[in-house]
C-alpha positions as CSV (number, residue, x, y, z in Angstrom):
1,M,0.0,0.0,0.0
2,S,1.5,3.3,-0.9
3,S,0.7,6.8,0.4
4,T,1.8,10.2,-0.7
5,L,2.8,10.9,2.9
6,K,6.0,9.6,4.2
7,A,5.7,7.3,7.3
8,G,5.9,9.3,10.6
9,T,4.8,12.6,9.1
10,I,1.6,14.5,9.8
11,E,-0.2,16.4,7.0
12,P,-0.9,19.8,8.5
13,A,-4.5,21.1,8.3
14,P,-4.9,23.8,5.6
15,P,-5.8,27.3,6.6
16,I,-9.6,27.3,7.4
17,A,-10.2,30.1,4.9
18,A,-8.9,27.7,2.2
19,L,-12.0,25.5,2.8
20,P,-14.5,27.7,0.9
21,N,-17.6,25.5,0.9
22,T,-18.7,26.4,4.4
23,Q,-19.3,29.7,6.3
24,W,-16.9,29.4,9.2
25,T,-17.7,31.4,12.3
26,R,-14.1,31.2,13.6
27,P,-11.7,30.7,10.7
28,D,-8.9,32.2,12.7
29,Y,-9.2,29.7,15.6
30,Q,-5.9,27.8,15.7
31,L,-5.9,24.1,16.9
32,P,-2.7,22.3,17.9
33,T,-1.4,19.6,15.6
34,P,-1.3,16.2,17.4
35,S,1.9,14.3,17.9
36,L,2.5,10.7,18.7
37,Q,4.5,9.2,21.6
38,F,5.6,5.6,21.5
39,L,3.6,3.5,24.0
40,F,4.7,-0.1,23.5
41,H,5.7,-2.8,21.0
42,L,3.4,-5.9,21.2
43,E,3.6,-9.4,19.8
44,C,0.4,-11.5,20.1
45,D,0.5,-15.3,19.4
46,L,-2.7,-16.5,17.6
47,E,-4.6,-19.8,17.6
48,D,-6.0,-21.1,14.3
49,F,-8.6,-18.8,12.6
50,K,-12.1,-20.2,12.8
51,H,-14.2,-19.2,9.7
52,I,-17.8,-18.8,10.6
53,G,-18.9,-17.7,7.1
54,P,-21.1,-15.1,5.5
55,G,-23.5,-13.4,7.9
56,P,-25.6,-10.3,7.9
57,F,-22.6,-8.0,8.3
58,G,-20.0,-9.8,6.2
59,N,-17.8,-12.9,6.3
60,R,-17.2,-13.5,10.0
61,T,-14.0,-15.1,11.3
62,T,-12.7,-15.4,14.9
63,V,-9.3,-16.1,16.3
64,L,-8.3,-16.6,19.9
65,F,-5.1,-15.2,21.5
66,K,-2.7,-17.7,23.1
67,G,-0.7,-14.9,24.8
68,G,2.3,-12.8,24.0
69,R,4.3,-9.9,25.3
70,F,4.5,-6.1,25.2
71,E,7.0,-3.5,26.3
72,G,7.4,0.2,26.2
73,P,9.0,3.0,28.3
74,R,6.0,3.2,30.8
75,L,4.6,-0.4,30.8
76,R,5.6,-3.9,30.0
77,G,4.4,-7.4,30.5
78,T,2.5,-10.3,28.9
79,I,-0.8,-10.8,27.1
80,M,-3.1,-13.1,29.0
81,P,-4.5,-16.0,27.0
82,G,-8.2,-16.1,26.1
83,G,-8.8,-12.8,24.3
84,G,-9.5,-12.7,20.6
85,D,-10.5,-11.0,17.5
86,W,-14.0,-11.1,16.0
87,L,-13.4,-9.8,12.5
88,I,-15.6,-9.3,9.5
89,T,-14.1,-9.4,6.0
90,T,-15.4,-7.8,2.9
91,Q,-14.2,-8.2,-0.7
92,H,-14.0,-5.5,-3.3
93,E,-12.7,-6.8,-6.6
94,E,-9.0,-7.6,-6.0
95,M,-9.0,-6.0,-2.5
96,Q,-10.0,-7.3,0.9
97,T,-10.8,-5.4,4.1
98,A,-11.0,-7.0,7.5
99,H,-12.9,-4.9,10.1
100,L,-11.0,-5.8,13.3
101,N,-12.6,-6.0,16.8
102,T,-10.4,-7.4,19.6
103,R,-10.7,-7.7,23.4
104,Y,-8.1,-9.1,25.7
105,N,-6.1,-8.4,28.9
106,L,-2.5,-7.3,29.5
107,L,-0.7,-8.3,32.7
108,T,2.0,-5.8,33.6
109,H,5.4,-6.9,35.0
110,D,4.3,-5.6,38.4
111,G,0.9,-7.4,38.6
112,A,-1.7,-5.0,37.2
113,T,-4.3,-6.1,34.7
114,I,-5.1,-3.7,31.9
115,Y,-8.1,-4.4,29.6
116,I,-7.4,-3.6,26.0
117,Q,-9.9,-3.3,23.2
118,T,-9.0,-2.4,19.6
119,S,-11.0,-1.7,16.4
120,G,-9.6,-0.9,13.0
121,T,-9.1,-2.2,9.5
122,S,-6.7,-4.3,7.6
123,T,-6.9,-3.8,3.9
124,G,-4.9,-4.9,0.9
125,E,-4.8,-7.2,-2.1
126,T,-6.5,-10.5,-1.6
127,A,-3.5,-12.4,-3.0
128,V,-1.3,-10.9,-0.2
129,Y,-3.8,-11.9,2.5
130,K,-3.9,-15.5,1.3
131,K,-0.2,-15.8,2.0
132,L,-0.1,-14.1,5.5
133,N,-0.3,-17.3,7.5
134,E,2.4,-19.3,5.8
135,D,4.7,-16.9,3.9
136,P,7.1,-15.0,6.2
137,S,8.3,-12.9,3.2
138,V,5.1,-10.9,3.3
139,K,6.0,-7.5,4.7
140,A,3.8,-5.1,6.7
141,D,4.0,-2.4,4.0
142,Q,2.3,-4.7,1.5
143,Y,-1.1,-3.9,3.1
144,R,-2.4,-1.5,5.7
145,M,-3.4,-2.5,9.2
146,R,-4.2,0.3,11.7
147,L,-6.0,0.2,15.0
148,N,-7.8,2.5,17.5
149,V,-6.7,1.2,20.9
150,T,-8.6,1.7,24.1
151,L,-7.0,0.8,27.5
152,E,-8.7,0.5,30.9
153,A,-7.0,0.1,34.2
154,G,-8.2,0.1,37.8
155,D,-4.7,-0.1,39.4
156,P,-3.7,3.5,40.5
157,R,-0.3,3.1,38.9
158,Y,-1.8,2.7,35.4
159,R,-5.0,4.8,35.6
160,W,-3.3,7.3,33.3
161,V,-4.2,4.9,30.4
162,N,-7.9,5.6,31.0
163,D,-7.5,9.1,29.8
164,G,-5.4,8.6,26.8
165,V,-6.1,8.3,23.1
166,F,-4.0,5.5,21.5
167,I,-3.5,4.2,18.0
168,A,-1.4,1.4,16.5
169,S,0.4,0.4,13.3
170,C,0.2,-3.3,12.8
171,G,1.2,-6.3,10.8
172,R,0.8,-10.1,10.8
173,S,3.6,-12.5,10.5
174,G,2.5,-16.1,10.4
175,K,0.5,-16.8,13.6
176,Q,1.4,-13.5,15.2
177,V,0.0,-10.0,15.2
178,I,2.7,-7.4,15.8
179,Y,2.2,-3.8,16.5
180,D,3.6,-0.5,17.8
181,A,1.1,1.5,19.8
182,Y,1.3,5.3,20.2
183,Q,-0.3,7.8,22.5
184,V,-1.8,10.7,20.6
185,L,-0.7,14.0,22.3
């Protein structure tokens, strides 16, 4: 998947006055451009995919998580087994899109449990997706997989995650999902 923007760059918003199709009440109101701060790297080990088949919302598949690991400057630990992804796949000619919907628990190195839920899409050529499980030569830049990440913690040491906005850039390698999560500042 190619993009006109280089990885790691942010396209600035145009001057509001350059958006002529709306009467703006405050075209001079300046908003800050967000930045991203690395949160953690994660590797999640997957069970076999279970294809449920076509349903009212698309082609449903589920996959359970065996476990895994994550680490970043402010938190690290393991992925607890038992979570999973309840994804729906749609086909558009030569392209495939998976609408991702995961729920699982992280166990920090110091014993706190953090609930994590993600939603997002993985889209690319169908031929690439057919090779993801077996072909380690498929690279993450051959398709696009992005997530909105929500974290919940009751432990006072990690309550800061409850107030954050997080995103992730992902990939699959065999029976692993790998991603880098970022906090949007």
